[in-house]
C-alpha positions in Angstrom: 0.0 0.0 0.0 1.4 3.4 -1.0 0.2 5.0 2.2 2.3 2.5 4.2 5.4 3.2 2.1 4.9 6.9 2.5 4.6 6.7 6.2 7.6 4.4 6.5 9.7 6.8 4.5 8.7 9.7 6.7 9.6 7.9 9.8 13.1 7.3 8.5 13.7 11.0 7.9 16.2 12.6 10.3 13.7 15.3 11.4 10.8 13.0 12.0 9.0 13.4 15.3 6.0 11.4 16.6 2.9 13.3 15.8 0.0 14.0 18.2 -3.0 14.4 15.8 -4.2 12.7 12.6 -7.1 13.6 10.3 -8.3 11.2 7.6 -10.5 13.0 5.1 -10.7 15.4 2.3 -12.5 12.6 0.6 -14.7 10.3 2.7 -12.9 7.2 3.9 -16.2 5.7 5.3 -17.2 5.1 1.7 -14.3 2.7 1.1 -15.1 -1.1 0.8 -14.7 -2.7 4.3 -11.5 -4.5 3.5 -9.8 -1.4 2.1 -11.0 0.7 5.0 -9.6 -1.9 7.5 -6.3 -2.0 5.7 -6.0 1.8 5.8 -6.9 1.9 9.5 -4.3 -0.7 10.3 -1.6 1.1 8.5 -2.5 4.4 10.1 -2.8 2.9 13.6 0.7 1.3 13.2 2.1 4.7 12.2 1.4 6.1 15.7 4.3 3.9 17.0 6.8 6.0 18.7 4.2 8.3 20.3 4.2 7.6 24.1 0.9 9.4 24.5 -0.7 7.1 21.9 0.8 4.0 23.4 -0.4 5.0 26.9 -3.9 5.6 25.6 -4.2 2.3 23.8 -2.7 0.3 26.7 -4.9 2.0 29.3 -2.1 3.8 31.1 -3.1 7.3 32.0 -6.8 6.8 31.6 -7.7 4.5 28.7 -10.7 5.0 26.5 -12.4 8.3 26.7 -9.6 9.8 28.9 -8.0 13.1 28.3 -4.9 12.5 26.1 -2.7 14.4 23.8 -3.6 12.4 20.7 -6.5 13.0 18.4 -7.5 10.8 15.4 -10.4 12.1 13.4 -12.1 10.3 10.5 -14.6 11.9 8.1 -17.8 10.0 7.6 -21.1 10.2 5.6 -24.0 9.5 7.9 -25.4 6.8 5.6 -22.2 4.9 5.6 -22.2 4.4 9.4 -23.0 1.2 11.1 -22.5 -0.2 14.6 -19.8 -2.6 13.2 -18.0 0.3 11.5 -18.0 2.4 14.7 -16.6 -0.6 16.7 -13.9 -1.0 14.1 -12.9 2.7 14.4 -12.7 2.4 18.2 -10.7 -0.8 18.0 -8.0 0.8 15.9 -7.9 3.9 18.1 -10.0 6.5 16.3 -11.4 8.9 18.9 -13.1 11.6 16.9 -15.6 11.6 13.9 -16.4 14.4 11.6 -19.8 13.7 10.0 -21.0 15.6 6.9 -24.7 16.5 7.3 -24.9 19.9 5.5 -28.7 20.1 6.0 -31.6 18.2 7.5 -34.2 19.8 5.2 -35.2 17.4 2.4 -35.8 20.1 -0.1 -32.3 21.5 0.4 -30.6 18.1 0.4 -32.2 17.3 -2.9 -31.0 20.5 -4.5 -27.4 20.1 -3.4 -27.3 16.4 -4.2 -26.9 14.9 -0.7 -27.4 11.2 -0.4 -30.3 10.0 1.8 -33.3 11.7 3.3 -33.4 13.9 6.4 -35.1 11.1 8.3 -32.5 8.6 7.3 -29.7 11.0 8.3 -31.3 11.6 11.7 -31.7 7.8 12.3 -27.9 7.4 11.5 -27.0 10.2 13.9 -29.2 8.7 16.6 -27.4 5.4 16.1 -24.1 7.2 16.3 -25.1 8.9 19.5 -25.9 5.6 21.1 -23.0 3.6 19.9 -20.1 6.0 19.8 -18.8 7.2 23.2 -16.0 9.5 21.8 -16.3 13.0 20.4 -18.0 13.7 17.1 -18.5 16.8 15.0 -21.0 17.7 12.3 -20.7 19.9 9.2 -23.5 22.2 8.1 -23.8 24.7 5.3 -25.8 27.9 5.0 -26.7 30.1 2.0 -28.1 27.1 0.1 -31.1 27.3 -2.3 -34.4 27.0 -0.4 -32.8 27.1 3.0 -34.4 29.1 5.8 -33.0 30.5 9.1 -35.6 28.6 11.1 -34.8 25.4 9.3 -31.0 25.7 9.8 -31.5 26.6 13.5 -33.7 23.5 14.0 -31.1 21.3 12.2 -28.3 22.4 14.5 -30.5 22.1 17.6 -31.3 18.5 16.7 -27.7 17.5 16.3 -26.3 19.2 19.4 -29.2 17.6 21.4 -27.9 14.2 20.2 -24.5 15.0 21.6 -22.3 16.6 18.8 -19.5 18.4 20.7 -18.3 20.4 17.6 -20.1 22.1 14.7 -18.6 23.4 11.5 -20.7 26.0 9.7 -19.6 26.9 6.1 -21.2 29.2 3.6 -22.0 27.6 0.3 -19.5 28.4 -2.5 -20.2 27.5 -6.1 -17.5 25.6 -8.0 -17.3 26.2 -11.7 -18.4 23.2 -13.7 -20.6 21.7 -11.1 -24.3 20.9 -11.7 -25.4 23.3 -9.0 -23.3 26.2 -10.4 -24.8 25.5 -13.9 -28.4 25.6 -12.5 -27.7 28.9 -10.7 -26.1 30.5 -13.8 -29.1 29.5 -15.9 -31.5 30.9 -13.4 -33.3 27.6 -12.6 -32.0 27.9 -9.0 -31.7 31.0 -6.9 -29.2 31.5 -4.0 -30.3 33.5 -0.9 -29.1 37.1 -1.1 -26.4 38.2 1.4 -28.9 39.5 3.9 -30.8 36.2 3.8 -27.6 34.2 4.2 -26.6 36.4 7.1 -30.0 35.8 8.8 -29.4 32.0 8.4 -25.9 32.3 10.0 -27.2 34.5 12.9 -30.0 32.0 13.6 -27.5 29.1 13.8 -25.1 31.2 15.9 -27.8 32.0 18.4 -28.6 28.3 18.9 -24.9 27.4 19.3 -24.0 30.2 21.7 -27.1 29.6 23.8 -26.1 26.0 24.2 -22.6 26.9 25.4 -20.6 26.4 22.1 -17.8 28.9 21.5 -16.8 30.2 18.1 -13.1 29.4 18.2 -12.5 29.8 14.4 -14.2 31.6 11.6 -16.3 28.6 10.6 -16.1 26.4 13.7 -17.9 26.1 17.1 -17.2 23.7 19.9 -17.9 23.1 23.6 -15.0 24.2 25.7 -12.1 21.8 25.4 -13.7 20.1 22.3 -11.9 22.1 19.6 -10.4 20.2 16.7 -6.7 20.0 17.7 -5.6 18.9 14.3 -7.1 21.9 12.5 -5.5 24.1 15.2 -2.1 22.9 13.9 -3.1 24.3 10.4 -4.2 27.7 11.8 -1.1 28.0 13.9 1.1 27.1 10.9 2.8 24.2 12.7 4.6 21.3 10.9 2.4 18.6 9.4 2.8 15.7 7.0 0.3 14.9 4.2 -0.3 11.3 3.1 -2.2 10.5 -0.1 -2.7 12.0 -3.5 -3.1 15.8 -3.6 -2.1 16.3 0.1 0.0 19.3 1.0 2.6 19.1 3.8 4.3 21.9 5.7 7.6 22.2 7.5 9.3 25.2 9.1 13.0 25.9 8.4 14.4 29.2 9.8 11.4 31.4 8.9 10.7 29.6 5.6 7.9 27.2 4.8 8.9 24.0 3.0 5.8 22.9 1.1 5.3 19.4 -0.3 2.5 19.0 -2.9 1.7 15.3 -3.4 0.8 14.4 -6.9 -2.9 14.3 -7.8 -2.2 11.3 -10.1 -3.2 8.2 -8.2 -1.0 5.9 -10.3 2.0 8.1 -9.9 1.5 8.3 -6.2 1.0 4.6 -5.9 4.3 4.0 -7.9 6.4 6.4 -5.9 4.7 8.3 -3.1 7.8 10.2 -2.0 9.4 10.8 -5.4 6.2 12.2 -6.9 6.0 15.1 -4.3 6.7 18.6 -5.7 8.6 20.8 -3.3 8.6 24.6 -3.0 9.4 27.3 -0.5 7.3 30.2 0.9 9.4 32.9 2.4 9.6 36.6 3.2 6.4 38.6 3.4 4.5 35.7 1.8 5.4 33.5 4.8 4.7 36.3 7.3 1.3 37.0 5.8 0.3 33.4 5.9 1.0 33.3 9.6 -1.1 36.5 10.1 -4.0 35.3 7.9 -4.3 31.9 9.5 -3.9 33.0 13.1 -6.5 35.8 12.7 -9.1 33.1 11.8 -9.0 31.9 15.4 -10.3 33.4 18.6 -6.9 32.8 20.2 -5.5 35.3 17.6 -2.1 36.2 16.3 0.9 35.9 18.7 3.3 38.9 18.4 5.9 37.1 20.4 5.9 34.0 18.2 6.0 36.1 15.0 9.0 38.0 16.3 10.7 34.8 17.4 10.3 33.3 13.9 10.9 36.3 11.7 12.7 38.8 14.0 10.2 41.5 13.0 7.6 43.6 14.7 4.3 42.8 13.0 3.1 46.4 13.3 6.1 47.5 11.1 5.2 44.8 8.6 1.4 45.0 8.4 0.6 48.2 10.3 -1.0 48.4 13.7 -4.1 46.5 13.0 -5.8 46.9 16.4 -5.4 50.7 16.1 -6.6 50.7 12.5 -9.6 48.4 13.2 -10.5 48.8 16.9 -14.0 47.2 16.4 -12.5 44.2 14.5 -9.1 43.5 16.2 -8.3 43.9 19.8 -4.8 43.7 21.5 -4.7 41.3 24.4 -1.5 40.4 26.3 0.7 40.1 23.3 -1.9 38.9 20.8 -4.0 40.5 18.1 -7.4 38.8 18.5 -10.4 39.1 16.2 -13.7 40.1 17.6 -16.7 38.2 16.5 -17.4 41.0 14.0 -13.7 40.8 13.0 -14.0 37.1 12.1 -17.0 38.1 9.9 -15.0 40.9 8.2 -11.6 39.4 8.2 -11.0 40.0 4.5 -11.2 43.7 5.1 -8.4 43.5 7.7 -6.2 41.2 5.6 -6.5 43.4 2.5 -5.4 46.4 4.6 -2.4 44.4 6.0 -1.3 43.5 2.5 -1.7 47.0 1.2 0.5 48.2 4.1 3.4 45.9 3.1 5.8 47.6 0.7 9.4 47.9 -0.2 10.0 50.4 2.6 8.8 48.0 5.2 10.7 45.1 3.8 14.0 46.7 5.0 12.7 47.8 8.4 13.9 46.1 11.5 13.1 46.8 15.1 12.2 45.5 18.5 8.8 44.0 19.3 6.3 46.7 20.3 3.5 45.5 22.6 
């Protein structure tokens, strides 16, 4: 299996360190035939070898199943793929978090966007999940879809959090060129909600989530306290990560430069040589600095001025301007961090465009201490 060969090669690298999170998705692994899914789970489970936290969790040291641990293994699933046997298999291999693609529980909306199964069938699957799965699980919803209503979306989210979902991702529909849905919208046979209607849908969903104690910790993600997706936090903090499988993108830091690895999208080429088919590139200078700013400002934790200075030796205010001063309603300064307000998350593009416009040749040569 190419995945096994890729993992083995990574573990032989001189800079390899045991990892603490794993996310299987960007595709839907639950749709694999049972034998292929089991082989994938076995390969990935074996790849945790070397992580003491993982070994402790699987052996029962330090708490065992359901205990607090530093490892997180998420698998994406379609509700209609789930079964009691599949969930038991996930748990046996060490999976401790599921991400379930729901999108909508309104039948009319599901039909328009081509979701498999009816709302009733999806709710039945989620009910089975709630009974049979004792670990954390997340649901994905979308807003701004044709025929969707604020009341309908609010009810959808209320149903799933009542079943026990500890994390909710809420994404606005974006049309991809060449898709059936995009074609129907361009021909006028389907109409998307206008911006005000989409905003009403989002606000209705946000009210349900906040009233139930879920916190918006990233632009599109809500969680109960302590139930944030640790793996995605690595992305938003621009940590190191390895990507396994066709089209995956890895990231490594090297003295203020990102080393990016783009896995080939060609399945056959990847299968023949998973390491040799990776295309490598570097992201440096203000491009690397801007990526750190952009990703960190997506989160409620915000952008660390100390970390930026430690990596790049620069004062962010000299590179991007003093963003809290320029946008006091959108960005606040808090103990060495620039943190977006809730409105700031909604209007993040405005802040980022201003930061990019501030960067120029004069600022490229500036140096200075960190100003807090």
